[in-house]
A tleap script that builds the chain and sets N, CA, C and O, in Angstrom:
source leaprc.protein.ff14SB
mol = sequence {
  NMET HIE GLU TRP ARG ASP ARG ASP GLU GLU
  GLY VAL VAL ILE TYR TYR ARG ALA THR ILE
  HIE ALA SER ARG TRP GLU PHE PHE SER THR
  LEU LYS THR ASP PRO GLU TRP ASN GLU HIE
  GLU ILE LEU SER LEU GLU ALA MET GLU GLN
  PHE ARG ASP VAL LEU TRP ASN LYS HIE LEU
  ARG ARG ARG ALA PRO LEU LYS HIE VAL GLU
  GLN ILE ASP LYS MET ILE GLU ALA LEU ARG
  GLU GLU GLU SER SER TRP ARG VAL ASP CGLY
}
set mol.1.N position { 103.026 99.490 103.619 }
set mol.1.CA position { 103.520 98.711 104.737 }
set mol.1.C position { 104.638 99.508 105.403 }
set mol.1.O position { 105.441 100.162 104.737 }
set mol.2.N position { 104.668 99.439 106.723 }
set mol.2.CA position { 105.680 100.139 107.509 }
set mol.2.C position { 106.371 99.104 108.395 }
set mol.2.O position { 105.709 98.298 109.049 }
set mol.3.N position { 107.685 99.130 108.412 }
set mol.3.CA position { 108.443 98.190 109.237 }
set mol.3.C position { 109.493 98.942 110.037 }
set mol.3.O position { 110.062 99.930 109.573 }
set mol.4.N position { 109.739 98.454 111.247 }
set mol.4.CA position { 110.790 98.986 112.101 }
set mol.4.C position { 111.215 97.903 113.067 }
set mol.4.O position { 110.576 96.854 113.152 }
set mol.5.N position { 112.297 98.152 113.798 }
set mol.5.CA position { 112.787 97.130 114.721 }
set mol.5.C position { 113.203 97.770 116.027 }
set mol.5.O position { 113.431 98.976 116.117 }
set mol.6.N position { 113.295 96.919 117.038 }
set mol.6.CA position { 113.675 97.344 118.382 }
set mol.6.C position { 114.322 96.146 119.061 }
set mol.6.O position { 114.388 95.059 118.488 }
set mol.7.N position { 114.789 96.346 120.260 }
set mol.7.CA position { 115.338 95.252 121.068 }
set mol.7.C position { 114.550 95.156 122.367 }
set mol.7.O position { 114.131 96.170 122.924 }
set mol.8.N position { 114.351 93.927 122.845 }
set mol.8.CA position { 113.675 93.742 124.123 }
set mol.8.C position { 114.688 93.865 125.258 }
set mol.8.O position { 115.845 94.222 125.034 }
set mol.9.N position { 114.242 93.565 126.480 }
set mol.9.CA position { 115.093 93.721 127.661 }
set mol.9.C position { 116.342 92.850 127.606 }
set mol.9.O position { 117.383 93.219 128.150 }
set mol.10.N position { 116.244 91.693 126.949 }
set mol.10.CA position { 117.380 90.779 126.851 }
set mol.10.C position { 118.266 91.085 125.643 }
set mol.10.O position { 119.276 90.411 125.436 }
set mol.11.N position { 117.906 92.082 124.851 }
set mol.11.CA position { 118.695 92.440 123.680 }
set mol.11.C position { 118.317 91.705 122.415 }
set mol.11.O position { 119.011 91.820 121.405 }
set mol.12.N position { 117.230 90.953 122.447 }
set mol.12.CA position { 116.765 90.215 121.260 }
set mol.12.C position { 116.067 91.197 120.317 }
set mol.12.O position { 115.270 92.027 120.754 }
set mol.13.N position { 116.368 91.100 119.044 }
set mol.13.CA position { 115.782 91.998 118.042 }
set mol.13.C position { 114.333 91.590 117.765 }
set mol.13.O position { 114.035 90.425 117.501 }
set mol.14.N position { 113.442 92.583 117.833 }
set mol.14.CA position { 112.030 92.389 117.515 }
set mol.14.C position { 111.725 93.233 116.282 }
set mol.14.O position { 112.044 94.422 116.240 }
set mol.15.N position { 111.105 92.611 115.278 }
set mol.15.CA position { 110.681 93.331 114.083 }
set mol.15.C position { 109.185 93.593 114.188 }
set mol.15.O position { 108.415 92.733 114.618 }
set mol.16.N position { 108.793 94.789 113.789 }
set mol.16.CA position { 107.390 95.179 113.792 }
set mol.16.C position { 106.972 95.531 112.369 }
set mol.16.O position { 107.783 95.978 111.558 }
set mol.17.N position { 105.697 95.321 112.087 }
set mol.17.CA position { 105.128 95.665 110.795 }
set mol.17.C position { 103.718 96.197 111.027 }
set mol.17.O position { 102.959 95.663 111.836 }
set mol.18.N position { 103.385 97.258 110.301 }
set mol.18.CA position { 102.038 97.822 110.374 }
set mol.18.C position { 101.540 98.064 108.957 }
set mol.18.O position { 102.267 98.579 108.107 }
set mol.19.N position { 100.299 97.689 108.719 }
set mol.19.CA position { 99.678 97.920 107.419 }
set mol.19.C position { 98.296 98.508 107.646 }
set mol.19.O position { 97.680 98.313 108.693 }
set mol.20.N position { 97.829 99.225 106.647 }
set mol.20.CA position { 96.472 99.765 106.714 }
set mol.20.C position { 95.746 99.369 105.436 }
set mol.20.O position { 96.278 99.480 104.331 }
set mol.21.N position { 94.537 98.914 105.617 }
set mol.21.CA position { 93.691 98.550 104.477 }
set mol.21.C position { 92.251 98.872 104.852 }
set mol.21.O position { 91.752 98.427 105.886 }
set mol.22.N position { 91.597 99.640 104.010 }
set mol.22.CA position { 90.200 100.035 104.243 }
set mol.22.C position { 90.048 100.720 105.603 }
set mol.22.O position { 89.105 100.442 106.343 }
set mol.23.N position { 90.974 101.606 105.921 }
set mol.23.CA position { 90.984 102.386 107.174 }
set mol.23.C position { 91.121 101.514 108.413 }
set mol.23.O position { 90.763 101.944 109.510 }
set mol.24.N position { 91.625 100.310 108.262 }
set mol.24.CA position { 91.834 99.416 109.405 }
set mol.24.C position { 93.316 99.079 109.500 }
set mol.24.O position { 93.914 98.581 108.546 }
set mol.25.N position { 93.898 99.353 110.654 }
set mol.25.CA position { 95.305 99.069 110.889 }
set mol.25.C position { 95.476 97.630 111.348 }
set mol.25.O position { 94.673 97.114 112.125 }
set mol.26.N position { 96.527 96.991 110.861 }
set mol.26.CA position { 96.908 95.651 111.324 }
set mol.26.C position { 98.361 95.734 111.763 }
set mol.26.O position { 99.194 96.338 111.087 }
set mol.27.N position { 98.653 95.123 112.895 }
set mol.27.CA position { 99.991 95.172 113.476 }
set mol.27.C position { 100.529 93.748 113.627 }
set mol.27.O position { 99.798 92.824 113.982 }
set mol.28.N position { 101.815 93.596 113.350 }
set mol.28.CA position { 102.474 92.303 113.434 }
set mol.28.C position { 103.830 92.478 114.111 }
set mol.28.O position { 104.413 93.562 114.099 }
set mol.29.N position { 104.315 91.393 114.699 }
set mol.29.CA position { 105.668 91.394 115.258 }
set mol.29.C position { 106.258 89.996 115.124 }
set mol.29.O position { 105.542 89.002 115.000 }
set mol.30.N position { 107.571 89.954 115.153 }
set mol.30.CA position { 108.287 88.688 115.123 }
set mol.30.C position { 109.657 88.906 115.738 }
set mol.30.O position { 110.181 90.020 115.755 }
set mol.31.N position { 110.216 87.838 116.234 }
set mol.31.CA position { 111.585 87.889 116.722 }
set mol.31.C position { 112.516 87.576 115.567 }
set mol.31.O position { 112.114 86.940 114.593 }
set mol.32.N position { 113.747 88.016 115.673 }
set mol.32.CA position { 114.710 87.755 114.607 }
set mol.32.C position { 114.867 86.259 114.365 }
set mol.32.O position { 115.100 85.828 113.236 }
set mol.33.N position { 114.738 85.464 115.436 }
set mol.33.CA position { 114.922 84.023 115.340 }
set mol.33.C position { 113.655 83.278 114.907 }
set mol.33.O position { 113.711 82.079 114.634 }
set mol.34.N position { 112.505 83.979 114.842 }
set mol.34.CA position { 111.224 83.344 114.533 }
set mol.34.C position { 110.751 83.769 113.143 }
set mol.34.O position { 110.560 84.961 112.904 }
set mol.35.N position { 110.556 82.825 112.222 }
set mol.35.CA position { 110.135 83.204 110.868 }
set mol.35.C position { 108.658 83.590 110.767 }
set mol.35.O position { 108.245 84.184 109.771 }
set mol.36.N position { 107.862 83.262 111.778 }
set mol.36.CA position { 106.424 83.523 111.741 }
set mol.36.C position { 106.096 84.911 112.305 }
set mol.36.O position { 106.641 85.320 113.331 }
set mol.37.N position { 105.205 85.622 111.624 }
set mol.37.CA position { 104.720 86.916 112.113 }
set mol.37.C position { 103.492 86.687 112.985 }
set mol.37.O position { 102.608 85.906 112.632 }
set mol.38.N position { 103.441 87.374 114.131 }
set mol.38.CA position { 102.313 87.286 115.057 }
set mol.38.C position { 101.467 88.543 114.922 }
set mol.38.O position { 101.983 89.658 115.006 }
set mol.39.N position { 100.168 88.360 114.713 }
set mol.39.CA position { 99.275 89.511 114.560 }
set mol.39.C position { 98.844 90.024 115.932 }
set mol.39.O position { 98.624 89.245 116.860 }
set mol.40.N position { 98.726 91.351 116.044 }
set mol.40.CA position { 98.297 92.004 117.285 }
set mol.40.C position { 97.157 92.961 116.964 }
set mol.40.O position { 97.146 93.605 115.915 }
set mol.41.N position { 96.206 93.042 117.877 }
set mol.41.CA position { 95.139 94.018 117.714 }
set mol.41.C position { 95.725 95.421 117.799 }
set mol.41.O position { 95.377 96.305 117.016 }
set mol.42.N position { 96.625 95.608 118.767 }
set mol.42.CA position { 97.364 96.852 118.921 }
set mol.42.C position { 98.673 96.506 119.626 }
set mol.42.O position { 98.743 95.529 120.372 }
set mol.43.N position { 99.694 97.301 119.390 }
set mol.43.CA position { 100.997 97.039 120.000 }
set mol.43.C position { 101.095 97.751 121.345 }
set mol.43.O position { 100.184 98.480 121.738 }
set mol.44.N position { 102.189 97.538 122.037 }
set mol.44.CA position { 102.410 98.221 123.317 }
set mol.44.C position { 102.547 99.721 123.081 }
set mol.44.O position { 102.795 100.159 121.957 }
set mol.45.N position { 102.387 100.494 124.131 }
set mol.45.CA position { 102.508 101.945 124.029 }
set mol.45.C position { 103.877 102.333 123.479 }
set mol.45.O position { 103.971 103.197 122.607 }
set mol.46.N position { 104.917 101.714 123.973 }
set mol.46.CA position { 106.272 102.029 123.515 }
set mol.46.C position { 106.438 101.737 122.021 }
set mol.46.O position { 107.009 102.547 121.290 }
set mol.47.N position { 105.946 100.595 121.573 }
set mol.47.CA position { 106.048 100.236 120.152 }
set mol.47.C position { 105.205 101.171 119.291 }
set mol.47.O position { 105.611 101.526 118.184 }
set mol.48.N position { 104.044 101.570 119.784 }
set mol.48.CA position { 103.194 102.487 119.026 }
set mol.48.C position { 103.845 103.864 118.916 }
set mol.48.O position { 103.734 104.523 117.882 }
set mol.49.N position { 104.517 104.295 119.966 }
set mol.49.CA position { 105.223 105.576 119.908 }
set mol.49.C position { 106.382 105.514 118.910 }
set mol.49.O position { 106.639 106.480 118.192 }
set mol.50.N position { 107.073 104.383 118.868 }
set mol.50.CA position { 108.134 104.212 117.878 }
set mol.50.C position { 107.543 104.227 116.469 }
set mol.50.O position { 108.109 104.841 115.564 }
set mol.51.N position { 106.418 103.558 116.284 }
set mol.51.CA position { 105.766 103.542 114.990 }
set mol.51.C position { 105.343 104.943 114.578 }
set mol.51.O position { 105.462 105.319 113.412 }
set mol.52.N position { 104.860 105.697 115.522 }
set mol.52.CA position { 104.460 107.084 115.222 }
set mol.52.C position { 105.660 107.876 114.697 }
set mol.52.O position { 105.522 108.647 113.747 }
set mol.53.N position { 106.817 107.697 115.298 }
set mol.53.CA position { 108.032 108.372 114.825 }
set mol.53.C position { 108.384 107.943 113.403 }
set mol.53.O position { 108.725 108.777 112.564 }
set mol.54.N position { 108.301 106.646 113.137 }
set mol.54.CA position { 108.578 106.125 111.793 }
set mol.54.C position { 107.597 106.731 110.788 }
set mol.54.O position { 107.991 107.184 109.713 }
set mol.55.N position { 106.328 106.733 111.154 }
set mol.55.CA position { 105.289 107.251 110.270 }
set mol.55.C position { 105.452 108.753 110.049 }
set mol.55.O position { 105.272 109.234 108.930 }
set mol.56.N position { 105.789 109.497 111.101 }
set mol.56.CA position { 105.987 110.936 110.976 }
set mol.56.C position { 107.148 111.240 110.031 }
set mol.56.O position { 107.058 112.142 109.198 }
set mol.57.N position { 108.232 110.487 110.163 }
set mol.57.CA position { 109.367 110.691 109.262 }
set mol.57.C position { 108.982 110.402 107.811 }
set mol.57.O position { 109.425 111.095 106.895 }
set mol.58.N position { 108.162 109.382 107.609 }
set mol.58.CA position { 107.689 109.093 106.253 }
set mol.58.C position { 106.790 110.220 105.748 }
set mol.58.O position { 106.843 110.588 104.575 }
set mol.59.N position { 105.965 110.762 106.641 }
set mol.59.CA position { 105.093 111.871 106.260 }
set mol.59.C position { 105.932 113.082 105.831 }
set mol.59.O position { 105.608 113.746 104.845 }
set mol.60.N position { 106.991 113.362 106.560 }
set mol.60.CA position { 107.850 114.497 106.208 }
set mol.60.C position { 108.476 114.329 104.827 }
set mol.60.O position { 108.753 115.316 104.146 }
set mol.61.N position { 108.698 113.099 104.417 }
set mol.61.CA position { 109.244 112.815 103.084 }
set mol.61.C position { 108.134 112.588 102.054 }
set mol.61.O position { 108.399 112.165 100.928 }
set mol.62.N position { 106.891 112.874 102.450 }
set mol.62.CA position { 105.708 112.723 101.586 }
set mol.62.C position { 105.486 111.282 101.146 }
set mol.62.O position { 105.080 111.018 100.015 }
set mol.63.N position { 105.759 110.363 102.054 }
set mol.63.CA position { 105.559 108.934 101.786 }
set mol.63.C position { 104.372 108.359 102.564 }
set mol.63.O position { 103.993 107.203 102.375 }
set mol.64.N position { 103.792 109.187 103.443 }
set mol.64.CA position { 102.622 108.756 104.227 }
set mol.64.C position { 101.731 109.973 104.462 }
set mol.64.O position { 102.237 111.065 104.719 }
set mol.65.N position { 100.416 109.802 104.376 }
set mol.65.CA position { 99.517 110.941 104.585 }
set mol.65.C position { 99.400 111.315 106.060 }
set mol.65.O position { 99.563 110.477 106.947 }
set mol.66.N position { 99.116 112.580 106.297 }
set mol.66.CA position { 98.967 113.079 107.659 }
set mol.66.C position { 97.826 112.376 108.391 }
set mol.66.O position { 97.899 112.184 109.605 }
set mol.67.N position { 96.775 111.991 107.673 }
set mol.67.CA position { 95.643 111.327 108.346 }
set mol.67.C position { 96.076 110.015 109.006 }
set mol.67.O position { 95.503 109.630 110.025 }
set mol.68.N position { 97.065 109.327 108.455 }
set mol.68.CA position { 97.565 108.107 109.099 }
set mol.68.C position { 98.261 108.434 110.405 }
set mol.68.O position { 98.088 107.723 111.395 }
set mol.69.N position { 99.045 109.498 110.419 }
set mol.69.CA position { 99.710 109.939 111.652 }
set mol.69.C position { 98.654 110.301 112.699 }
set mol.69.O position { 98.789 109.945 113.870 }
set mol.70.N position { 97.620 110.998 112.281 }
set mol.70.CA position { 96.553 111.399 113.201 }
set mol.70.C position { 95.817 110.178 113.762 }
set mol.70.O position { 95.459 110.164 114.940 }
set mol.71.N position { 95.590 109.161 112.936 }
set mol.71.CA position { 94.938 107.938 113.425 }
set mol.71.C position { 95.793 107.259 114.496 }
set mol.71.O position { 95.272 106.807 115.516 }
set mol.72.N position { 97.096 107.189 114.263 }
set mol.72.CA position { 97.992 106.563 115.237 }
set mol.72.C position { 98.050 107.405 116.504 }
set mol.72.O position { 98.114 106.855 117.604 }
set mol.73.N position { 98.030 108.728 116.370 }
set mol.73.CA position { 98.001 109.603 117.544 }
set mol.73.C position { 96.787 109.305 118.421 }
set mol.73.O position { 96.891 109.288 119.647 }
set mol.74.N position { 95.644 109.073 117.794 }
set mol.74.CA position { 94.429 108.745 118.550 }
set mol.74.C position { 94.579 107.405 119.271 }
set mol.74.O position { 94.154 107.262 120.417 }
set mol.75.N position { 95.182 106.429 118.599 }
set mol.75.CA position { 95.403 105.126 119.238 }
set mol.75.C position { 96.352 105.258 120.425 }
set mol.75.O position { 96.133 104.649 121.472 }
set mol.76.N position { 97.399 106.048 120.261 }
set mol.76.CA position { 98.361 106.250 121.347 }
set mol.76.C position { 97.692 106.938 122.525 }
set mol.76.O position { 97.920 106.561 123.674 }
set mol.77.N position { 96.869 107.944 122.251 }
set mol.77.CA position { 96.155 108.641 123.323 }
set mol.77.C position { 95.240 107.671 124.071 }
set mol.77.O position { 95.169 107.717 125.299 }
set mol.78.N position { 94.549 106.806 123.354 }
set mol.78.CA position { 93.679 105.814 123.998 }
set mol.78.C position { 94.503 104.850 124.859 }
set mol.78.O position { 94.074 104.478 125.951 }
set mol.79.N position { 95.678 104.446 124.376 }
set mol.79.CA position { 96.546 103.575 125.166 }
set mol.79.C position { 97.023 104.271 126.434 }
set mol.79.O position { 97.066 103.658 127.500 }
set mol.80.N position { 97.378 105.543 126.324 }
set mol.80.CA position { 97.819 106.299 127.501 }
set mol.80.C position { 96.702 106.422 128.526 }
set mol.80.O position { 96.933 106.265 129.725 }
set mol.81.N position { 95.491 106.705 128.056 }
set mol.81.CA position { 94.346 106.807 128.968 }
set mol.81.C position { 94.075 105.468 129.641 }
set mol.81.O position { 93.800 105.410 130.840 }
set mol.82.N position { 94.153 104.397 128.865 }
set mol.82.CA position { 93.938 103.058 129.415 }
set mol.82.C position { 95.005 102.730 130.462 }
set mol.82.O position { 94.701 102.175 131.517 }
set mol.83.N position { 96.248 103.077 130.160 }
set mol.83.CA position { 97.342 102.808 131.083 }
set mol.83.C position { 97.196 103.629 132.364 }
set mol.83.O position { 97.446 103.116 133.455 }
set mol.84.N position { 96.795 104.897 132.245 }
set mol.84.CA position { 96.645 105.730 133.429 }
set mol.84.C position { 95.458 105.279 134.276 }
set mol.84.O position { 95.524 105.342 135.504 }
set mol.85.N position { 94.366 104.821 133.641 }
set mol.85.CA position { 93.233 104.321 134.420 }
set mol.85.C position { 93.589 102.996 135.091 }
set mol.85.O position { 93.105 102.700 136.183 }
set mol.86.N position { 94.431 102.207 134.441 }
set mol.86.CA position { 94.881 100.950 135.041 }
set mol.86.C position { 95.726 101.229 136.286 }
set mol.86.O position { 95.606 100.527 137.291 }
set mol.87.N position { 96.570 102.243 136.218 }
set mol.87.CA position { 97.414 102.603 137.367 }
set mol.87.C position { 96.565 103.110 138.525 }
set mol.87.O position { 96.847 102.810 139.685 }
set mol.88.N position { 95.521 103.882 138.208 }
set mol.88.CA position { 94.655 104.422 139.258 }
set mol.88.C position { 93.842 103.296 139.882 }
set mol.88.O position { 93.694 103.242 141.103 }
set mol.89.N position { 93.311 102.391 139.051 }
set mol.89.CA position { 92.485 101.300 139.538 }
set mol.89.C position { 93.334 100.230 140.247 }
set mol.89.O position { 92.896 99.644 141.237 }
set mol.90.N position { 94.532 99.983 139.740 }
set mol.90.CA position { 95.346 98.889 140.245 }
set mol.90.C position { 96.184 99.325 141.360 }
set mol.90.O position { 96.941 98.526 141.912 }
savepdb mol mol.pdb
quit
């Protein structure tokens, strides 16, 4: 399990969690004030980039395999392509 936190535009703390089981990633988030975790198919590009940094740091300490970093890199690339096609279309 991987956890990290960030703040939204209003300064509210958001906690993120990512787990992998059977080569399938699951993503969750919650606000500091909310005890319930919300499941997401995928997180925002910004949150995924933050997760990649967390995962890379764990990999450097030999706490996460490189293949997990590579999987997240592919997801981030797909998000970037989706975002750029949305900008062109919209």
